[in-house]
C-alpha positions in Angstrom: 184.8 106.8 98.0 181.2 106.8 96.7 182.2 106.4 93.1 182.4 102.8 91.9 185.8 101.6 90.8 186.2 100.9 87.1 186.3 97.2 87.5 183.0 97.1 89.2 181.1 99.1 86.6 179.1 97.1 84.1 180.8 96.8 80.7 178.4 96.6 77.7 179.3 95.4 74.3 179.7 98.2 71.8 176.4 97.3 70.1 174.4 97.0 73.3 172.3 99.8 74.7 170.6 100.1 78.1 167.0 98.9 77.9 164.5 101.7 78.1 161.6 101.4 80.5 158.6 100.2 78.5 155.6 102.5 78.7 152.5 100.8 80.2 149.9 99.7 77.7 146.9 102.0 77.6 143.4 100.4 77.7 141.4 100.6 74.6 138.5 103.1 74.6 136.0 100.3 74.2 137.4 98.4 77.2 137.3 101.6 79.3 133.7 102.2 78.3 132.5 98.8 79.2 134.4 98.8 82.6 132.8 102.2 83.4 129.4 100.8 82.3 129.8 97.8 84.6 130.8 100.0 87.5 127.8 102.2 86.9 125.4 99.3 86.7 126.8 97.7 89.8 126.4 101.1 91.6 122.9 101.5 90.4 121.9 98.0 91.5 123.5 98.6 94.9 121.6 101.9 95.3 118.3 100.4 94.1 118.7 97.4 96.4 119.8 99.2 99.6 119.0 102.9 99.4 116.4 104.2 97.0 113.9 102.7 94.5 111.4 104.2 92.0 107.8 102.9 91.7 104.8 103.8 89.6 101.4 103.9 91.2 99.0 101.7 89.1 95.7 102.0 91.0 93.6 104.4 92.9 93.7 102.8 96.3 95.8 105.6 97.8 93.9 108.5 96.3 94.1 111.4 96.8 97.5 111.1 98.5 98.9 109.2 95.5 97.2 109.2 92.0 97.3 106.7 89.2 100.4 107.6 87.2 102.4 109.1 90.0 106.0 108.0 90.0 107.5 107.9 93.5 110.8 107.4 95.3 111.0 105.0 98.2 113.6 105.2 100.9 114.7 101.6 101.5 117.2 102.2 104.3 115.1 104.3 106.6 113.9 101.3 108.6 117.2 99.4 108.4 119.1 97.1 106.0 116.8 94.5 104.5 118.0 91.6 102.3 115.6 91.5 99.3 113.6 88.5 98.2 116.3 87.7 95.6 119.3 89.2 93.9 118.5 89.6 90.2 116.2 86.7 90.4 118.8 84.4 92.1 119.0 83.3 95.7 122.6 82.4 96.6 122.7 80.3 99.8 123.5 81.7 103.2 121.5 85.0 103.1 118.4 85.8 105.2 116.2 86.7 102.3 113.3 88.9 103.1 114.6 89.9 106.5 116.3 92.8 108.1 119.9 92.5 109.1 119.5 95.4 111.5 116.8 98.0 112.3 117.0 101.7 112.4 113.8 103.7 112.7 110.6 101.9 113.8 107.7 101.7 111.5 105.2 104.3 112.8 101.4 104.8 112.4 100.8 107.1 109.5 103.8 106.0 107.4 103.1 105.3 103.7 105.1 102.2 103.0 105.8 99.7 100.2 105.7 96.1 101.3 105.5 92.5 100.0 101.9 91.6 99.4 101.1 88.7 101.7 98.8 86.7 99.4 101.2 87.0 96.5 104.8 87.6 97.4 105.7 88.4 93.7 103.9 91.7 94.1 104.6 95.0 96.0 101.8 97.0 97.5 101.7 100.5 98.9 99.4 101.4 101.9 99.3 103.6 105.0 100.2 102.1 108.4 97.2 102.3 110.6 98.2 100.2 113.6 101.4 98.6 114.9 102.2 95.7 117.1 100.1 95.8 120.3 97.5 98.2 119.0 93.8 97.3 118.9 92.2 98.5 115.6 88.5 98.7 114.7 86.5 100.2 111.9 83.0 101.4 112.8 80.8 103.1 110.2 84.0 103.8 108.1 85.6 105.5 111.0 88.9 104.0 112.3 89.5 103.5 116.0 93.0 102.6 117.4 93.1 101.6 121.1 89.5 102.8 121.5 90.2 106.3 120.1 88.7 107.6 116.9 91.4 108.7 114.5 91.5 112.1 112.8 92.5 111.2 109.3 92.7 114.2 106.9 94.2 111.9 104.3 91.2 109.5 104.2 89.2 109.6 101.0 85.8 108.0 100.4 84.7 107.2 96.8 81.9 104.7 96.8 81.2 102.9 93.5 78.4 100.8 92.1 79.6 97.8 94.0 79.6 99.6 97.4 76.4 97.9 98.6 78.2 94.6 98.4 81.2 95.6 100.5 79.7 97.0 103.8 81.7 94.4 105.8 84.6 94.2 106.4 85.2 97.4 104.6 83.0 99.6 106.8 82.7 97.4 109.8 85.8 95.5 111.0 87.2 94.2 114.3 88.2 94.9 116.9 91.4 93.0 116.5 94.8 93.3 118.3 97.9 93.5 116.0 100.3 90.7 116.9 103.9 91.1 117.7 106.0 91.8 114.6 102.9 92.7 112.5 101.3 95.8 111.0 97.8 96.8 110.0 97.5 98.6 106.6 94.8 100.5 104.9 94.6 102.5 101.6 93.7 106.2 101.8 90.8 105.6 99.4 88.9 103.7 102.0 86.0 102.6 99.7 88.3 101.2 97.0 91.3 99.7 98.8 92.1 96.0 99.1 94.0 96.0 102.4 94.4 94.5 105.9 90.6 94.6 106.4 90.4 91.8 103.8 93.7 89.8 103.9 95.2 90.4 107.3 98.4 91.7 108.7 101.8 92.5 107.2 105.0 91.2 108.7 107.4 93.9 109.8 110.2 92.2 107.7 108.1 92.5 104.6 108.2 96.3 104.7 110.6 97.4 101.9 110.7 101.1 102.6 108.8 104.4 103.1 107.5 106.5 100.2 109.1 110.0 100.3 108.7 111.9 97.1 106.7 112.2 93.8 109.3 112.9 91.1 107.0 112.5 88.0 103.2 112.3 87.4 100.9 112.1 84.4 97.3 111.1 83.7 98.0 108.5 81.0 100.9 107.3 78.9 99.0 107.2 75.6 98.3 111.0 75.7 101.9 112.0 76.5 102.9 114.8 76.9 99.7 116.7 77.5 98.4 115.3 80.8 101.6 115.9 82.8 100.7 117.0 86.4 103.4 119.6 86.8 102.1 120.7 90.3 102.8 117.3 91.7 106.5 117.3 90.9 108.6 117.2 94.0 105.7 116.7 96.3 106.4 114.9 99.6 104.4 111.8 100.4 102.7 112.4 103.7 
């Protein structure tokens, strides 16, 4: 028989009642808010560190491709997974800081990239890749030659200033030099007003942080907001 016999059934005192299952305590609204906030911040930090980061263009060295006041998005995973210089200013031991854990796409000539500035590693610079490892690069009369061939550069912009007479070399006459293994040669699109590899040398491949992909915001000056917004630049691809 499936039914328990009377002597095996529990006998409760007359005043006793079966305990009811206690309902789980609900988190307070404040606690839920802060937990959601922490998750959102951690996710934002992860995305910023690994996938996508926003930058503002502060100088005219990349004109007319990028203008002062352009805000851009940089794809940080396109070349592989790079461990940043630090994590929120800290460097826990055991991580290869400033190096790639693995590579995906190669850095190519013509890419507009953000990289750690070699003379001052606390700064990020943005330039165009002119030559990669194994290439021989030379500048003759402002024209760029790679492996002996003059480059057709529709993005190159020339804007001489009052100081131009002081900067003929190495700005207008440079090289030839061969790019070492693991290095890159960078130049700004505004060739007359760019402080780049012609002056301070090569960039290590591991110091490339990502490729510029999109202009998401642009204005002429913060003080005159909102009048000088460059609406036509919104959504423009960086090429």
